[in-house]
C-alpha positions in Angstrom: 12.8 12.9 11.5 11.8 14.4 8.4 13.4 13.7 4.2 16.2 16.1 3.2 15.3 17.6 -0.6 17.3 15.3 -2.1 16.0 12.2 -0.3 12.2 13.7 -1.5 13.7 14.1 -5.4 15.0 10.9 -5.3 12.6 8.9 -4.0 9.7 11.1 -6.5 12.1 9.9 -9.8 11.8 5.9 -8.4 7.8 5.7 -7.7 8.0 7.1 -11.1 10.0 5.2 -12.8 7.9 2.1 -10.9 4.8 4.0 -12.1 5.8 3.7 -16.6 6.7 0.5 -15.6 3.5 -0.9 -14.5 2.0 1.8 -16.6 3.9 0.7 -20.0 2.4 -2.9 -19.1 -1.3 -2.0 -18.9 -0.5 0.2 -22.5 0.3 -3.4 -24.0 -2.1 -5.0 -22.8 -5.4 -1.8 -23.8 -3.5 -2.3 -27.4 -3.4 -6.3 -27.2 -7.3 -7.3 -26.9 -9.9 -5.9 -29.4 -12.0 -4.1 -26.6 -10.8 -2.3 -23.9 -13.5 -3.0 -21.4 -13.2 -6.8 -21.6 -9.9 -6.4 -20.1 -11.8 -4.4 -17.3 -13.9 -7.2 -17.4 -11.1 -9.5 -17.4 -9.4 -7.9 -14.5 -12.8 -8.0 -12.4 -12.2 -11.7 -12.7 -15.5 -12.6 -15.1 -15.1 -16.2 -16.1 -17.3 -15.7 -19.6 -14.9 -13.3 -21.4 -13.1 -14.2 -24.5 -9.9 -11.6 -25.6 -7.6 -11.5 -28.4 -4.7 -11.7 -26.4 -3.6 -13.2 -22.8 -3.2 -10.2 -20.7 -0.2 -9.5 -18.3 -1.8 -6.9 -16.2 -3.8 -7.5 -13.1 -6.5 -4.9 -11.2 -3.6 -4.8 -8.6 -1.6 -3.6 -11.0 -4.0 -0.9 -11.5 -3.8 -0.5 -8.0 0.0 -0.2 -7.8 0.3 2.6 -10.2 -2.0 4.6 -8.1 0.1 3.8 -5.1 3.1 4.8 -7.4 1.2 7.9 -8.2 0.2 9.3 -4.6 3.8 7.9 -3.3 5.6 10.2 -6.2 3.4 13.3 -4.6 3.7 12.8 -1.2 7.7 12.6 -1.3 7.9 15.9 -2.8 5.4 17.3 -0.1 4.4 15.1 2.9 5.7 14.7 6.5 5.2 11.3 6.4 7.3 10.7 2.8 10.4 9.0 4.7 7.5 6.1 5.8 5.4 6.5 2.8 8.7 5.1 0.5 9.6 2.7 2.6 6.0 1.2 2.2 5.6 1.4 -1.2 9.1 0.4 -1.1 8.1 -2.9 1.0 5.1 -3.5 -0.9 7.2 -3.4 -4.3 9.6 -5.8 -3.1 6.6 -8.2 -2.2 4.8 -8.0 -5.0 7.3 -8.3 -7.9 9.8 -11.1 -5.8 7.8 -14.2 -7.3 8.5 -12.7 -10.9 11.6 -13.4 -10.7 11.0 -17.3 -10.9 7.3 -17.1 -12.6 8.2 -15.4 -15.5 10.0 -18.5 -16.6 7.6 -21.1 -16.2 7.1 -23.3 -18.9 3.5 -22.7 -18.5 4.5 -18.9 -19.0 6.2 -20.0 -22.4 2.9 -21.7 -23.4 0.7 -18.3 -23.3 3.8 -15.8 -24.0 6.2 -14.9 -26.4 9.6 -15.2 -25.9 10.5 -11.9 -26.1 7.5 -10.7 -23.5 9.3 -13.1 -20.9 12.2 -11.0 -21.6 11.0 -7.5 -21.1 8.9 -9.1 -17.4 12.4 -10.6 -16.2 13.6 -7.0 -16.9 11.2 -4.8 -15.8 10.9 -7.6 -12.6 14.3 -6.6 -11.6 14.4 -2.8 -12.7 11.2 -2.7 -9.8 12.8 -4.2 -7.2 16.0 -2.2 -7.7 14.0 0.8 -7.4 12.1 -0.1 -4.1 15.1 -1.3 -2.7 16.6 2.1 -3.2 13.3 3.3 -2.0 13.9 2.0 1.1 17.9 2.9 1.0 16.9 6.7 0.3 14.2 6.9 2.9 16.7 5.6 5.5 19.6 7.2 4.4 17.6 11.1 3.6 16.7 11.5 7.3 17.6 14.4 9.5 15.8 16.3 12.2 13.7 19.5 12.3 15.9 22.1 11.7 13.2 24.6 13.6 9.6 24.3 14.6 8.3 25.6 10.6 9.0 22.6 9.1 6.3 19.9 9.5 7.3 16.7 11.7 6.0 13.3 10.6 2.4 13.2 11.8 0.7 10.2 13.5 -2.9 8.8 13.4 -5.3 9.9 15.7 -7.2 8.3 18.8 -10.3 7.4 16.4 -8.5 7.3 13.5 -6.4 4.3 15.4 -8.6 2.3 17.1 -10.9 2.5 13.8 -8.0 1.1 11.7 -6.7 -2.1 14.3 -9.9 -3.0 15.0 -11.6 -3.1 10.4 -7.9 -4.5 9.1 -7.3 -6.7 11.9 -10.9 -8.1 11.0 -9.9 -8.3 7.5 -6.5 -9.4 8.5 -8.3 -12.8 9.6 -10.9 -13.1 7.5 -8.4 -13.4 4.3 -6.3 -15.7 6.2 -9.5 -18.1 7.5 -9.6 -18.0 3.3 -6.3 -19.0 2.5 -6.7 -21.7 5.0 -10.6 -23.1 3.6 -8.4 -22.6 -0.1 -5.9 -25.1 1.0 -7.7 -27.5 2.9 -10.2 -27.3 0.0 -8.0 -27.6 -2.5 -5.1 -29.4 -0.8 -3.5 -30.5 -4.6 -3.1 -26.8 -5.4 -0.7 -26.6 -2.2 1.8 -25.1 -2.5 1.9 -24.2 -6.4 -1.4 -21.9 -4.9 1.9 -19.7 -3.5 4.6 -20.0 -5.1 3.2 -20.7 -8.7 2.8 -23.3 -11.0 2.2 -25.5 -14.3 -1.8 -25.8 -12.9 -2.0 -21.9 -12.0 -3.1 -19.0 -14.0 -2.4 -15.5 -13.5 -0.8 -12.8 -15.1 2.9 -12.8 -16.7 4.1 -9.8 -14.2 1.9 -10.4 -11.3 2.2 -12.7 -8.4 0.8 -16.0 -7.4 -3.0 -15.8 -6.5 -2.3 -17.1 -2.7 1.5 -14.9 -2.4 -1.1 -11.8 -3.0 -3.8 -12.7 -0.7 -0.6 -13.4 1.9 0.9 -9.4 1.0 -2.8 -8.6 2.2 -3.0 -10.2 5.0 -0.2 -9.2 6.2 -0.1 -5.7 5.2 -3.0 -5.4 7.0 -2.4 -7.2 10.3 0.9 -5.4 10.5 -0.9 -2.4 9.6 -3.5 -2.8 12.3 -0.8 -3.4 15.5 1.0 -0.3 14.0 -2.4 2.2 14.2 -2.7 0.7 17.4 0.1 1.9 19.0 -0.5 4.9 17.2 2.8 4.4 14.4 4.1 7.1 12.2 4.5 4.1 9.7 0.5 3.4 9.6 -0.9 5.8 7.9 1.3 4.7 4.8 1.0 1.2 5.2 -2.9 1.3 6.4 -3.5 3.7 2.9 -1.8 0.7 0.6 -3.1 -2.2 2.6 -7.0 -0.7 1.8 -6.2 0.1 -2.2 -5.1 -3.7 -2.4 -8.3 -4.4 -0.6 -10.9 -2.2 -1.9 -9.4 -3.5 -5.4 -10.4 -7.4 -4.2 -13.9 -6.0 -2.3 -14.9 -3.9 -5.1 -14.0 -6.5 -8.3 -15.6 -9.4 -6.0 -18.9 -7.0 -5.8 -19.0 -6.5 -9.3 -19.1 -10.2 -10.2 -21.7 -10.6 -8.0 -23.6 -8.3 -9.5 -23.1 -9.2 -13.0 -23.9 -12.5 -12.2 -27.2 -12.0 -10.5 -26.0 -13.5 -7.4 -27.2 -10.8 -4.8 -31.0 -12.0 -6.5 -30.9 -15.6 -5.3 -28.7 -14.9 -2.1 -30.7 -17.3 -0.5 -30.3 -20.2 -3.0 -27.1 -20.3 -2.7 -24.5 -22.7 -0.9 -23.8 -21.4 2.3 -19.9 -21.0 1.1 -21.0 -18.7 -1.7 -22.7 -16.9 0.5 -20.3 -15.9 2.8 -18.1 -15.1 -0.6 -20.4 -12.8 -1.2 -20.5 -11.6 2.0 -16.7 -11.0 2.7 -16.5 -9.2 -0.9 -19.0 -6.2 0.7 -16.9 -6.6 4.0 -13.7 -5.7 2.3 -14.8 -3.1 0.1 -17.2 -1.5 3.3 -14.2 -1.7 5.4 -11.6 -0.5 2.8 -13.4 2.9 2.3 -14.0 3.6 5.9 -10.2 2.9 6.9 -9.6 4.8 3.9 -11.2 7.9 5.1 -10.0 7.8 8.8 -6.6 7.5 7.8 -6.7 9.8 4.7 -6.7 12.5 7.2 -4.1 14.3 8.3 -3.0 12.9 11.7 -1.2 15.0 14.7 2.3 15.9 14.8 4.2 15.4 17.8 5.7 18.4 19.5 9.1 19.3 18.6 11.4 19.9 22.1 12.2 23.5 21.9 15.9 24.6 23.1 16.3 26.5 26.6 16.9 29.7 25.9 17.7 32.5 28.5 15.9 34.9 30.4 14.2 37.5 28.2 14.7 35.8 24.6 11.2 34.3 24.5 12.2 31.1 25.9 12.3 29.8 29.6 11.1 31.3 32.8 9.7 35.3 33.2 12.1 37.7 34.8 10.5 37.6 38.3 11.0 34.2 39.0 14.3 33.3 40.6 14.0 36.9 42.1 12.1 40.2 42.4 12.6 42.4 39.2 15.0 45.0 38.8 13.5 48.1 40.5 12.7 51.2 37.8 15.0 53.8 39.2 17.7 51.2 40.6 19.4 53.0 43.7 22.7 53.9 43.8 25.3 51.2 43.9 22.6 48.4 43.1 
């Protein structure tokens, strides 16, 4: 199945709308702080950064902005436009849904003005509506190819499938293991770590930390299983998963370098050493999987319709009997 022209344009417009919403909040944060470089340090997780205003976004919002821009181009030109729109819509629904209840919490009221929280809630509803519309557009706008000149959706190649399965499966397992460790080590913040609460600090439009990690873990595991079966949707979901995974890995590596954790790696506690190794592992996995999944996969060969003799398809003359002689005898 491929996507109709009208569905492609509609999907691209919806992706642009989602990109504009995120870009608007990013611009707000850049203008609110005195030094944009401090905002980047905040996104990277530097705990010693001092800002003149509390940001409303995180590094994941930058990753989502890139996802929306790429999805808009994919909707117009890619053979996997339908699955790209579905993947974008599903991830947006997962990442923006907690805003419906976290934006109105009293902890948010203490850090953000009422008008800002009102705009954030309106944007959350708009993002969820656009995400749902993306999924509906992708489902309603598909049609079979008309001829052999139309590009059919591509699947990841055998090598890319195995690579994505192994690396993303391992990454998902690592994220889940750290989440279990987080709950065991700090049981007093459960379930606020996943659904939000008074003792958590998060961006105004972002999900709680545990919720975001759970989304990344599920994306990695889902993509790993899909890649093993060489499903068409493995590439779009996988590229979004590695985008979010790369964001966490790069920001973690940045913290490790900034606080000179590598210079004193042997002196760190075992858990801190494993944390640093995890950051480098996530960044490396994301880069490798990004390379293998970004390459164009293999398309399914469409079934050719059977045609009669001499029309370019079907058996050649003489298969079901001898060909007629060049000089037919009388009565032939």
